[in-house]
N, C-alpha and C positions, 0 to 999 in steps of 0.2 A: 721355212723359218731354218736359217744359221743353225746347224749343229756343230761346232765346235766351241761348246761352251770352257771357258777357263777357271771358273772359279763360280760356284754355289754357294749362296747362305740361305739357309734355311731353319725352318720352325724356331723364327723369333714370335717371342710372347706377344708382341705388337710391331708391323710395319709400317710406319709411319709414311706414308708416300710424296704429301704435298705435289699431286699432280691434280689435272683441273678437276676435278671432283673430290679433292680431298681424302681421298680414300684411307683409312685406317684398316691393316687386314689383321685378324688374328690370326697364328701359325703363319706367320708371311713368311714368302722367300723371294730370292730376286736372283739372275742370274747377269754374269757380268761377262763379256765378249772382249780382250785386250782394255781399252781404255774405258769402252760404252758398257750400260745395260741395256740388255737386250730382251729380257723377257722380267714380269712381276706379279706376283699373286698369292693363293692362299699354297702352301707347301704341299698338300695334298693334288693338288691343281698340276703339280710340276712335271712339264714333259717327259716321258721315259727318255728320249733319244738327247734330250740336253742334261738330264742328270748322268746318262750311262758316258758322255761326249767331258764331263767335269773332272780338269786335272787337281783341281781342290774344292775340298767343301768345306767350309763354317757351319758348324750349329752353334745357332744363335739364340738356344736356350736358354730363357729366363733374363733375358734383354728385350730393349726396347731399340728397333732402328730405324732411324731417321738420314734423310741428304745432309752430309757435310753444311757446318754452318760458313756463313760468310760476315767474315769483317771486313767495314768499308771504311774503317778510320781509327789511324794510330799512328803513332811516332816509334819506331821499335827504340832509337839510341837515349830515349828517358828510360830505358830501364835500369841503366848505370846510375841515374840521380834520383833511384826512389827515394822518398819519405827526407830530403835533404832537411833541415831542423827549419833554417830560415824562410824554406817554402809551404812549408806545413798548412797555415791559419792564415793563409793570403786571397785576396782576389787575381782575378787572370792578370792584369796589368804587373802587379808586385810578382806576382808568383814566377812572370818571364823577366824582368829584369834582374831578379835573384840568380837563375839560371841559366841566362843567356853569357856570361863570363864564363860561365863553366862547361855548356858547349861549344866554345869558342877553342877547346881545348881538344875537340877529340879528331881522333888520325882514323887512318882506316882498317885496322884493327880493330877499334874502337867500335866502329859501323858494324863490319863482319861480326864481332863475338855479340853484340848486342839484338841484331838481326837474326842470329843462331836461334839464343834464348826465349826474345820475343815469341818467334814462330813457335817451338816448342813448345811453349806455355799454351800459345792459341792450338796446338793441335791438341794437346792432353784434355783441352776444354771442349774437343767437337769440331774445331776449325777444320775446314779442308782450304779455302780460299782466305786472303788478305789480300786486303790494299796498308801500303804504309807509306805514306807524306811526310817524307824528310826533304828538309827546305835550309838547313845549313852547311855548308862544305867545305869545312879549315880543314887545313893542312896534307892538303891533296886525294882527302876522302871524295869518292863518286859513286852513281847510282848501281856502277860495274860492281863494287864490293858489296852490294845488298843483294846482287841477283846470283853473285859467287855463294854467297851464306845458303841463301835458300834453295838451291838448289842441293845443298848437301842435306837438307829435314824433309825436302819433297813436297812441302804447301806449295799448293797454287798461288802464285804470287801476282797483284800488279803494284809494281815501283811506280809511286809518284814523283816524280822530278821538282820537288818544291823549290822554292826560291825566294829571300827577302834583297830588296835593291834600295827600299827608302829607309835609311840609318836619321840616327839622332840630329846628326846635322844638316837635315832634310823635313824634320819635322815629323820623321818617323819614330818606333817603338823601340827597335833593336839598335845597341851599338853598332856604330859605322864596321868594325872590324866583321861584323861578320855577317854582312851583305857583299852582292858580288855586282859587278857591272851588267848592266840588262842585256846589251849585245853579247857578252860570253856566257850569260845565262839562254839566252835564245840559239848561239851556236851550239850548245850541249846539251839542251833540250831537241834539236834537231838530229844530233850525234846518237842520242839513246834512244830515241823511235828507231832510229835507221838501224841499230845496232840490235838490239833486242826485243823490239815491240815484234807480237805474232798474234794475228787476226785470227787464224786458223782455228774452227772448233777443238775445244778439247787442248787449248794452248793451256801451259802452265807458266806460260810471262806475256806480261803487258806493261806498255808503259803510259802515265799518266801525266801529264804538264798541270804542276799545280805549284803559280804563285801562291805565298804564304797564308796572307790576311790582307784587307783594306789597310790597315794602317802600317804595313810592311811592305807593301809594292807601290809603285805609282801605278794610274791609269793608264799608262802606255803601254806598262810589261803585260798587264791583265789581259788588253787589246788584242797585244803583238803574241802574246801565250794561244792566245784562241785561235787568231787566224791562222796562225802554226801548227797549232792543231788539225784545224779546220782543211788546212792545204793539204793535208796527207790522202784523202777523199773519205766517202763511204766505206769503200773495201777493207780502209785497216785500221778505219773504225776507234781513233785515239780519244781517246775521254778529258776532259778537263775537271778541276776538283778544286776548293780553294776553303779555309774559315768563312764564315758569317754569321753575325748577328746573335753572337755569342753571349755577349755580356751586355750592359745599358752601355756600360763606357765606351765599348766599339759603336754603338749606335751613334753616341754624343758625338765621337771622333770622327764619322762619316755626316754626319750632318754639320759639323764645324768645318771640317775641310775639304769636304766634297758639295755641299748641300744636299744632299739622298741621305735615306735610309735606309739601311744596309742592302734590304730586299729591293728597293728600288735603284740603289746604285749597281747591284748585279743585271737587270735590266740594261740599265742605259749602257754597262760595259758590251752587252753582246754575252753575258754569261747568264742565259737560261737556257731550255732544250734538254732535248734527251741524251746530249751527250757532255753534261753537265752534272755533279752533286756536289754538294755545301754541307761540309760537317757544321754539326749544332743547331744551328737556326731557331735558338729559343725566343728569341724578339723578333720573330717575323708578327707582324697583324692577320687579321683577315685577309685583306687586299693582297697583301703579299701571298699568304697564303693559297690563295685561289690562282694570283697568277703562276705559282711555282707548279698548279695545276694543269691550267690551262697549256702549257708551254712545255710539260712533263720533265720539269727538271729535280733531280731527286734530293732526298737529304740523308745524312748520315745521324743517327742518332745516338746521342753517347750519357745514358741517366747516370753513368757513376760520376764521371769526370763533371758533370753540371752540376751535381750536388755536392762534391768534393772542393769545387773553385767557388761554392754558394753563387753560380752565373744566373740559376730558376727553371723552371720546368718548361721544356719547348712543349709546344700545340701537339702534339702527336695525334693525339685524337682526332683534331680539327683536320692534319694533315691526310690521314687516314680518311676521311668521309669526304675529303674535297679532290681525292684522286692523287694525291702527290706520291712519286715511287720514295717510300721512308725505306732505309734498312740500318743496323745494329750496328756501333764500332765503341771498341771501350777505349779510347783514345789514346792519348801518351799513360804511358805507366810510370809517367812523375807525376801526372794527373787524375789517375785511377790506382796506381801503383800495385795493379794485377792487368792481365792478360785473357781473363776467365770468360770467353764468350757465352756460354751458356749462365750464368752470373749476371751478365749484362742484360740477358733476357728475362730474369728472374725481378730485375732493378726495374726494365722498362714497364714489366706490368703495375709493379710497385707502386714507382712513381706518377704512372697516371691515374692512379686511384686515390692519391691522397689529398685531388683536393674535394674529394668526396662525391664521386662517382663510384662505385662498386664493377660496374660494369663499363669503366673507360678501357679497358684491356684485359682481353681473357688471355689464359692458356697458349693458347692455341694461336690465336694474334701476335701475340708474342714471338712465336715460334716460329710463324709466317715472315715475321720482318726478318730474324735471324736467317731465314732461306732463301726461299722466293724474291722477298725483299730486297735483301744483300745480294741478289743474282741480278735486277732489275736496276739497281742504282747502277753495277759495276756496266751496268749494259752486256751482261751474258743470258744468253737463251740455252746453256748448255748445264746450268748446274742448278742447284736451288731443290730437286726435284728427285724424286726417284722413279725413273718411268722408261719405256723404250724408247732408245735414242740419246738420254741423257748421258752425261758423265758420269764415271762410277766411284761416286765421292759418296763413300758410306760411313755411319759412324755408328758405335753400339753403345749403350749404356746399361750396366747391370739393374736389374728390379730386384733385386732380393740384397738388398745393403741394408744397414740398420738404418739410414738415414732414410729412406724407402719405405720400412714399414709402415703398414698402416695406410699407406696410401698409394701403393701400386697398385695394390688389392682390387682398388676404388674406380680408379682413372691414370692409366699408367701415363700418360700426357699430362695430365693436367701436374702428376704429381713430381716427372722431370722438371718444370718449373715453380709449384709452389713449394717444395722442397727445397732442404740443405742441396746446392747444386755439387754433381760429385765431377770426378774426370771420367775421361772416356774409359771405356774398356777395349778397344779395338777401334782401327780407323783404318781407314783405305782410301787412295786418291788417286783417283784415274786408274782404279783395277788393281792398284801396287799397294800392300800391306806396308802401313807406316807407323801405326801402331797397335802390338799384340798383350792383350791380359793387363792391359794398362800402362803399360813401357815400350816406347818408340824402339824401332827398331833398328839395329845399326848405330844406337846413341848411348855414349858414355855421360849421363847426365850429372852425375856427382863431378866428374873432371868439368865439364861444359858450365858448371854454376863456380868451380872453384877458378876457371880462368876467367870467366863473368866479372866475379866478385873482387880479384886481383886489379880486372882494368877499372873496374867504378873508383876502388882506392887511388888508385894513380890519377884517374883523371880528376880525381876532386883535389890530390894534392899538387897537381900540374897548375892548377888554378888558382891555386892557394884560398880556397874554401872551405869551410864547416859544414 
């Protein structure tokens, strides 16, 4: 055994491994060497050689320790347009039409500061890996701006190079001025993969190709984007992502324009497979669910957004039973108005039960979606569990809070989900401490909030909106 241990976490009240046997270890400990976990077990069984070699020891008494959560769908820039009055009480298509003119005024600085804020909010909710689906690039903004911002926060980041090409003049939903030429989209998609994508184990940044949705891009762009991603080969492992079957309006659009239901349309475009995941999938029927299971096509479930926009309830129980890979996403912060992934775990549990089955989702299943489920959806086998050889993405929540009183003493795992969602107490990403005592390390939150609020106000003013 390697005895060069850089960090030990010990005396966790409960260590939730999410390993192959789903061990939950009382008075648990783990040992980290560089970016990887090298040992997991009970504190009393910690090898003396590893303890002696440790450069740092974290006492996790009074805490539950888990793998860092994985966010599979978001739109970071939308933190700038939370609770816009005209978009508060409308369905998806009207919500988009209200916000497109504001988003058309985004600048590179807006993209940078909103990425910083969203990732900080996610990190404080226990999220250590996040994808982001950014699909409009006005005024010189680029995916490069997001990667630069993510590096300052230290969260593992899958940047989705989104795109829109089907404007109103061609029968699409977005205004023409926020769409791009398809040849330019494909050129930039190749550039960002070649510049930023890191397929190695424990990689901190990867690129995803992500045309926005069936109602904002052409079939040609969907096919060409898939062909481009797959042209890089299995070694690069470039994944694909889009919105699908979010609303009944989308279903009607797909049937009228393409002659297919959304799930059938995805298969027609060759957008199924273990290198693809779709956001929402609220309106998949059982046949489409079974097809996604057969092809190992992933789904990002976004319960709060689906409720907020009155989109419906995704059939997550049916997906899980069929074997569809499912992860959680907080979705855009203008259709959720928050980026708290632990809250999304709770919402997932409650929303699956609302139809009348109290066993439709358990606390442990919901946490599995946020960890192993998200890892599978993003195509990663190095995150989502606390086990030797896995990335040292570790989070801890206090159990001695007012909000967990009377719950943590009975079942700490269930208390984390059923009780009021709390911020993380500390978090490590790739073995590096990013949050300590509930505060991000080396980050001035009041200054970040001030800069972000100023940008949000200025953005709306430039657009002439309220």
